[in-house]
C-alpha positions in Angstrom: -20.2 -11.0 -2.1 -24.0 -10.6 -2.6 -26.3 -13.1 -4.1 -26.5 -13.0 -7.9 -29.1 -13.9 -10.6 -27.4 -15.7 -13.4 -28.9 -16.3 -16.9 -27.4 -19.1 -18.9 -26.0 -18.2 -22.3 -27.9 -21.3 -23.6 -31.3 -20.1 -22.2 -33.9 -19.8 -24.9 -36.1 -16.7 -24.2 -39.9 -17.0 -24.2 -42.6 -14.3 -24.4 -43.1 -12.4 -21.1 -46.7 -12.2 -19.8 -46.1 -8.7 -18.6 -44.5 -6.9 -21.6 -45.1 -9.5 -24.4 -41.5 -9.4 -25.6 -39.6 -12.7 -26.0 -37.2 -11.8 -23.2 -38.2 -14.1 -20.3 -35.4 -16.5 -19.2 -34.9 -19.1 -16.5 -32.2 -17.8 -14.2 -30.3 -19.4 -11.3 -30.0 -17.7 -7.9 -26.5 -18.1 -6.7 -25.1 -17.1 -3.3 -21.8 -15.1 -2.9 -19.9 -18.4 -2.3 -21.3 -20.0 -5.4 -24.0 -22.1 -3.8 -27.2 -22.6 -5.9 -30.1 -21.1 -4.0 -32.8 -21.8 -6.5 -34.2 -20.8 -9.9 -36.5 -18.0 -11.0 -37.9 -16.4 -14.2 -36.4 -13.1 -15.2 -37.6 -10.8 -18.0 -34.6 -8.7 -19.1 -36.9 -6.1 -20.7 -39.2 -5.6 -17.7 -36.2 -5.5 -15.3 -34.5 -2.8 -17.3 -37.7 -0.8 -17.7 -38.4 -0.9 -13.9 -34.9 0.2 -13.0 -35.2 3.2 -15.3 -38.6 4.3 -13.9 -39.0 3.3 -10.2 -36.8 4.5 -7.4 -35.5 1.9 -5.0 -38.0 1.2 -2.2 -41.0 2.5 -4.2 -44.3 0.8 -3.1 
């Protein structure tokens, strides 16, 4: 199973510096076997926008 990005249901979103929307969350990076790899910030609005406009592997 691949690594996953998991956003807690209790995460309180904050404004994103990129898009300005209150959709930035702290997320956990979890390996396929459930091991915590670390944490990162994830903007759910920016991620959705990028996946709609940029092909995979675009520079």
